[in-house]
C-alpha positions in Angstrom: 97.4 -3.3 -80.9 95.5 -5.4 -83.4 92.2 -7.1 -82.6 93.8 -10.5 -82.8 96.6 -9.4 -80.4 94.1 -7.9 -78.0 92.0 -11.1 -78.0 95.0 -13.2 -77.2 96.2 -10.9 -74.5 92.8 -11.0 -72.8 92.7 -14.8 -72.9 96.4 -15.4 -72.0 95.7 -15.9 -68.2 93.1 -18.5 -69.0 95.4 -20.3 -71.5 98.3 -20.2 -69.0 95.9 -21.6 -66.3 95.0 -24.5 -68.5 98.6 -25.3 -69.4 99.9 -25.0 -65.8 97.1 -27.3 -64.5 97.9 -29.8 -67.2 101.7 -29.8 -66.8 102.4 -28.7 -63.2 105.3 -26.6 -64.5 105.3 -22.8 -65.0 108.1 -23.0 -67.5 106.4 -25.6 -69.7 103.1 -23.7 -69.4 104.8 -20.6 -70.7 106.3 -22.5 -73.5 102.9 -23.8 -74.5 101.3 -20.4 -74.4 104.2 -18.9 -76.5 103.7 -21.7 -79.1 100.0 -21.0 -79.3 100.8 -17.3 -79.7 103.0 -18.0 -82.7 100.3 -20.3 -84.2 97.6 -17.6 -83.6 99.7 -15.1 -85.5 99.6 -17.4 -88.5 95.9 -17.7 -88.5 93.6 -15.4 -90.5 91.2 -13.9 -87.9 88.3 -14.0 -90.4 88.6 -17.8 -90.6 88.0 -18.3 -86.9 84.3 -18.0 -85.7 85.1 -18.3 -82.0 88.7 -17.2 -81.1 88.4 -18.2 -77.4 87.3 -21.8 -78.4 90.1 -22.0 -80.9 92.7 -20.8 -78.4 91.5 -23.0 -75.6 91.4 -26.1 -77.9 94.9 -25.4 -79.3 96.3 -24.9 -75.8 94.8 -28.0 -74.5 96.0 -30.2 -77.4 99.5 -28.8 -77.1 99.4 -29.4 -73.4 98.3 -33.0 -73.9 101.2 -33.6 -76.3 103.6 -32.0 -73.8 102.2 -34.0 -70.9 102.7 -37.3 -72.8 106.4 -36.4 -73.3 106.7 -35.1 -69.7 105.4 -38.4 -68.3 108.1 -40.3 -70.1 110.8 -37.9 -68.8 109.4 -38.1 -65.3 109.9 -41.8 -65.3 113.7 -41.1 -65.4 113.5 -38.1 -63.0 115.9 -38.4 -60.1 113.9 -39.0 -56.9 110.3 -37.8 -56.5 108.8 -35.3 -59.0 106.6 -32.6 -57.5 104.8 -29.7 -59.3 106.5 -26.4 -59.5 105.0 -24.2 -56.7 103.8 -20.6 -57.5 103.3 -17.8 -55.1 99.6 -16.6 -54.9 99.2 -13.0 -55.8 99.1 -10.9 -52.6 96.4 -8.8 -54.2 94.1 -11.7 -55.0 90.6 -11.5 -53.6 89.4 -14.1 -51.0 87.2 -15.6 -53.7 90.1 -16.0 -56.1 92.2 -17.6 -53.4 89.6 -20.1 -52.4 89.2 -21.0 -56.1 92.9 -21.4 -56.5 93.3 -23.6 -53.4 90.5 -25.9 -54.7 91.8 -26.5 -58.2 95.5 -25.6 -58.3 97.0 -26.7 -54.9 100.1 -28.8 -55.1 98.2 -31.7 -53.6 95.5 -31.4 -56.3 98.0 -31.2 -59.1 99.5 -34.4 -57.8 96.1 -36.1 -57.8 95.8 -35.1 -61.5 99.0 -37.0 -62.2 97.0 -40.2 -61.8 94.9 -39.4 -64.9 95.7 -40.0 -68.5 96.5 -36.8 -70.5 93.1 -37.0 -72.2 91.2 -37.6 -69.0 93.1 -34.8 -67.2 92.2 -32.4 -70.1 88.5 -33.4 -70.1 88.2 -33.1 -66.3 89.9 -29.7 -66.1 88.0 -28.2 -69.1 84.7 -29.3 -67.6 85.2 -29.0 -63.9 87.5 -26.0 -63.6 87.0 -24.0 -66.8 83.3 -24.8 -67.4 83.7 -25.8 -71.0 80.7 -27.5 -72.6 81.0 -31.2 -73.7 80.6 -30.6 -77.4 83.7 -28.3 -77.3 85.6 -30.7 -75.1 84.8 -33.5 -77.6 86.1 -31.4 -80.5 89.2 -30.5 -78.5 90.4 -33.9 -77.5 89.0 -35.8 -80.5 86.5 -38.1 -78.7 82.7 -38.4 -78.7 80.7 -36.4 -76.2 79.7 -39.7 -74.6 83.3 -40.7 -74.2 84.2 -37.3 -72.7 81.3 -37.5 -70.2 82.6 -40.9 -69.2 86.2 -39.6 -68.8 85.0 -36.8 -66.6 82.8 -39.1 -64.6 85.6 -41.6 -63.9 88.0 -38.8 -63.1 85.6 -37.3 -60.5 85.1 -40.7 -58.9 88.9 -41.3 -58.8 89.6 -37.9 -57.2 86.5 -37.4 -55.0 87.6 -38.8 -51.7 91.1 -37.2 -51.8 89.7 -33.8 -52.8 87.1 -33.9 -50.0 89.9 -34.6 -47.4 91.8 -31.5 -48.6 89.0 -29.0 -48.0 89.8 -27.4 -44.7 88.6 -23.9 -43.6 91.3 -21.3 -44.4 91.5 -20.0 -40.9 92.1 -23.4 -39.4 94.8 -24.2 -41.9 96.5 -20.8 -41.4 96.5 -21.3 -37.6 98.1 -24.7 -37.9 100.7 -23.4 -40.3 101.7 -20.6 -38.0 102.0 -22.9 -35.0 104.1 -25.4 -37.1 106.3 -22.7 -38.4 107.0 -21.4 -34.9 107.8 -25.0 -33.7 110.0 -25.7 -36.6 112.0 -22.4 -36.2 112.5 -22.9 -32.5 113.2 -26.6 -32.6 110.3 -27.5 -30.3 110.3 -31.3 -30.9 107.2 -32.1 -28.8 105.2 -29.4 -30.6 106.3 -30.5 -34.0 105.4 -34.2 -33.2 102.0 -33.3 -31.7 100.9 -31.6 -35.0 101.9 -34.5 -37.2 99.5 -37.5 -37.7 101.0 -40.8 -36.8 100.8 -41.9 -40.4 102.0 -38.6 -41.9 103.9 -38.7 -45.1 106.6 -36.4 -46.4 107.7 -36.2 -50.1 110.6 -34.2 -51.3 111.8 -33.0 -54.8 115.4 -32.3 -55.1 115.6 -32.8 -58.9 118.9 -34.5 -58.6 120.4 -31.0 -57.8 120.2 -31.1 -54.0 119.7 -34.0 -51.6 116.2 -35.3 -51.0 114.6 -38.6 -50.2 114.2 -41.0 -53.1 110.9 -42.2 -51.7 108.3 -40.7 -49.3 109.3 -40.6 -45.6 106.6 -42.2 -43.5 105.5 -41.6 -39.9 105.0 -38.6 -37.8 107.8 -39.5 -35.5 110.4 -39.8 -38.2 109.3 -36.6 -39.9 109.4 -34.7 -36.6 113.0 -36.0 -36.1 113.9 -34.7 -39.5 112.7 -31.2 -38.8 114.3 -31.3 -35.4 117.6 -32.4 -36.9 117.7 -29.2 -39.0 117.4 -27.2 -35.8 120.2 -29.1 -34.2 122.4 -28.5 -37.2 121.6 -24.9 -38.0 120.1 -23.4 -34.9 119.0 -19.8 -35.3 119.9 -20.1 -39.0 116.5 -21.8 -39.5 113.8 -19.3 -40.4 110.3 -20.1 -41.5 107.9 -17.8 -43.3 104.2 -18.4 -43.8 103.0 -17.5 -47.4 100.3 -18.6 -49.8 101.5 -21.1 -52.4 99.1 -22.3 -55.1 96.3 -20.6 -53.2 97.0 -22.3 -49.8 98.9 -21.2 -46.7 102.3 -22.9 -46.9 105.8 -22.5 -45.5 109.1 -21.3 -46.8 112.1 -22.5 -44.9 115.3 -20.5 -45.0 118.7 -21.7 -43.9 121.1 -18.9 -43.1 119.0 -16.5 -45.1 118.8 -18.6 -48.3 115.5 -20.2 -49.4 116.0 -23.9 -48.8 112.5 -25.3 -49.5 108.8 -24.4 -50.2 106.6 -26.7 -48.2 102.9 -27.3 -48.8 100.7 -29.2 -46.4 97.6 -31.4 -46.4 95.8 -31.2 -43.1 92.4 -31.9 -41.5 92.7 -28.5 -39.7 94.1 -30.1 -36.5 97.0 -32.4 -37.7 99.2 -32.7 -40.7 98.9 -35.7 -43.0 101.0 -34.9 -46.0 103.9 -32.6 -46.6 105.3 -31.8 -50.1 108.8 -30.3 -49.9 110.1 -28.6 -53.0 113.9 -28.3 -52.8 114.8 -28.3 -56.6 116.5 -24.9 -57.0 115.1 -24.6 -60.6 111.5 -24.8 -59.2 112.2 -22.4 -56.4 113.7 -19.7 -58.6 110.4 -17.9 -59.4 109.5 -17.8 -55.7 112.8 -16.2 -54.9 112.2 -13.6 -57.6 108.6 -13.1 -56.6 109.6 -12.3 -53.0 112.0 -9.6 -53.9 110.9 -6.4 -52.2 108.5 -8.1 -49.8 108.7 -7.5 -46.1 111.5 -9.1 -44.1 111.2 -12.6 -42.7 108.8 -13.0 -39.9 106.7 -10.0 -40.7 
């Protein structure tokens, strides 16, 4: 292995992390990293003083370009677009899991969608990847002052929503287990009691499976939706608690087939937001990642 290859391999997880947080898509993030690898192979190592800075900057710029194009495509997306969920490594340390839940949860990635591509890049580089402002300025082609302003405004824009999402892991897990049991058994009163009156459910079917074209509002209506699945499929509904994007979440199976990956925003006592990923293309990696795991319910 050459030194250039070793350098890229060592930094690949960081580069992929930047691209995924920018794009909310594993496939697109992998494409970006592959593009950067090809570009890196065409660079003379002696001409690069700081390989890490070069690779981070190149990945960020490519991600900004991709995000601009993606935003245009998402305007024509069938129904609601949600980020592609990823299973959290079962071997990850508690510290790694807390870090993931804070900066890569599905809810957080959706918050980032509110930012312009440049603001998203500046915010992530500074707040998540601890990149200095001079390097950020060089990366996105703006002055240091402008970058500081971008980050400041992004923090103000996201602060209240992020604070609401920070719930002790143990509380969130307990609520997810109780909700999973209620969903699987069709316990309507229990389902309803755990949903806030103003709860909101968003689903992504990608035009491939049925899903709501706009968010479903109200705890009563959402409870009725989950109860309807029990009435229709009975014991065929199985629910598994797993970590997705660093947070305890639910996988719902219908007759043994993964039907959806569901992530939740809670206050530890009640559920306020549910993001239901049903697009088969975005569930594929979860299905592959679960092969060989313990049976449902373990």
